[in-house]
Steps between C-alpha positions, in 0.01 A plus 500: 500500500590201714472179300572275796558136421211286621675163446533431871136562588416127538803404707267434794300243301621142450331491160666567165517375142685188616263454796161643394211567734188286453242775463129488426312701239214671683344676200468420131275728297463587135580862419369506142131544431283262299585511131870567542747309286735489801508324834673714761470396862561667834655271760570561867777280640487457878851517652391508867753321718780510242694796632524615140480871429490689173521848362331653196683402183585152626378179338354182643653176378253214460593135452233322295444140398431361154154379408437137592367415154821621337711292739288191431537550126878506531501192721290317244728580207800390708326178599569591864300464820633817661650306791839470332776675697690771315766755590505774234851643475395866507309454828809379688294286736641321800247220454307382190133594468218330314452577133149623578628754753770614260251556218236656726693752703868508406534499120354708217288319243547782249813651345661200329859559394701403191680246721177301525484473121868409475442223752197374310707479180703224666186323625268513197439165331261629234705620198262786414504628858880480512531703179259765630691525828832536318353778286372682808836500679708577191722808556340689212155454659585673828289810432191301399539258790435757772138586401438131425596409856301790646185350351554169679522344842691182585189289450453630144851400398486159666172430322626632167810281513349201671761250379762676712453358849644673805528358848368711788858574610593614150197727467538680833863582422379675184239716675531843657422590859145613572575854611290718731298777339556854625197729523517872575332564833184707458459619859673715758590357840333813642169361374561124506810395696403132528307455174707545185287611202578378147356598161539200271420444133388138474667350194303264274578455132526260205821399328596205283131398510509454876347690790771658716495685830733711706624269773487740793207721400269200452642331810372794705182553298386140457679260733549690824203478735443828684620483862596134458775416250853576623687726257880532540597869480786738574554876476742617231647842572523730202701786356161640397330722753455830674785690664469523878445876486240494225218685676567826322603352165273487194485159331379393156390137468441320170342158554254357250334165573653315794780757492272706724574271797798677660343840440192402696749428780681830445180703524381310808835573664503869410134555587561345842814704558363834390743750351496746215625280217260461210411166337438468124375165370497378139291184471367319196340177384258386231157629610399745770175315576666163565871557565530802729684323783421639847281766335314603817826536693653727237188714484505536878868597497433767237207633702712514819790667322737211569528453123560835334464375141357176358554449126320201353566330166249249360640327195177345370235758584542694174608434142855616558686327781615722786778396736665650808787640294245690290356656815852594607559685175170691535612620843864539398541862606365433850699179534817692412411765758464233769840352408657843514382545858640164616228242427592131491385305193395134547401233249368152573371229267570340165865522396461389138291788369349733758818587688687566175220720367479692828876548501489640146215733594697624800803577283280679246332708771835601648632596157189696398408678821855534626601644161783248471663296228430129521858443616447745784165338583672161522756649738225659710312169534824319585551747782145437622587130523828572676317716754236223545236738367413261215425153629362199318353171620437321172446135412 
């Protein structure tokens, strides 16, 4: 198989991560049905005129802005107008920018660090606040501090320790960069060369008694006006993808939830190319009635033969939860047979639990159906990875 490097594919375009293209979102639609506990959206990002190209497996980088109300809240607690000029050290700017611009589009409002607390220790004038800060940053509290910080944004800490006053310049030097969010591309350039499809879980949650949102997912869902708002984007080439000579190769794709995105692209690519390679999809979510993303498309692909097998796992449709790794185990003998004849195994989605559980299931299947010891199964899977026949895009 020829795993040609695609890193040079956008050499003809002037746009990149450091010089993103100002795209427009031409479509924003909800994929979940009424009654779902989730909000998953399908976006089409128009890259006409950019010169950007992509291949299946790539990601689209999106630069978002912070919510105006969160910026205003920080300005208020600082006692600032937003017009103050700042030059955050980590941005390495040639010229200062306004505090409002820095907080809106250049700096993260979440992810406070221990350095913030250590700085506030020296600033606190209230004795009780100073004691609490000292306890938080004490060396023997390091393990407990991490989850404490994860529950808070900068505004929470500045409000909680209100006697510790920071200047705008001091605050911005304690913040992180607002980084672009990478989304797996959910389309093939064969089908949509100038409209990049994304499958995005919109993040909304409560923590520390405050409503929180995912910066980029809600930027696209709530604040971008279709066909109007400019959205800075770039294509990020990936190690994850199909070999150039994949037409005759069987592939197994495990992608629950938004992990299905690149596999929608894979199937579009392979259906458009033709070939003898079979496609096996494992998809799962909470409820079939409300969370079967792209259901009609998958049914059509099964009917046309472009998807040879479609295994579905619905975790909340029965008393006992069923996940994609459970479906893998049920079809373990056939999965092993596909691997033995050269199939490539792909996984995309949640790194914390799903990918680990799928990896364990794969090892167990190899050991059981390959009649191997677990040590030999580990060696077999390692060889799959070395041969690029086991690829993961997890986050």
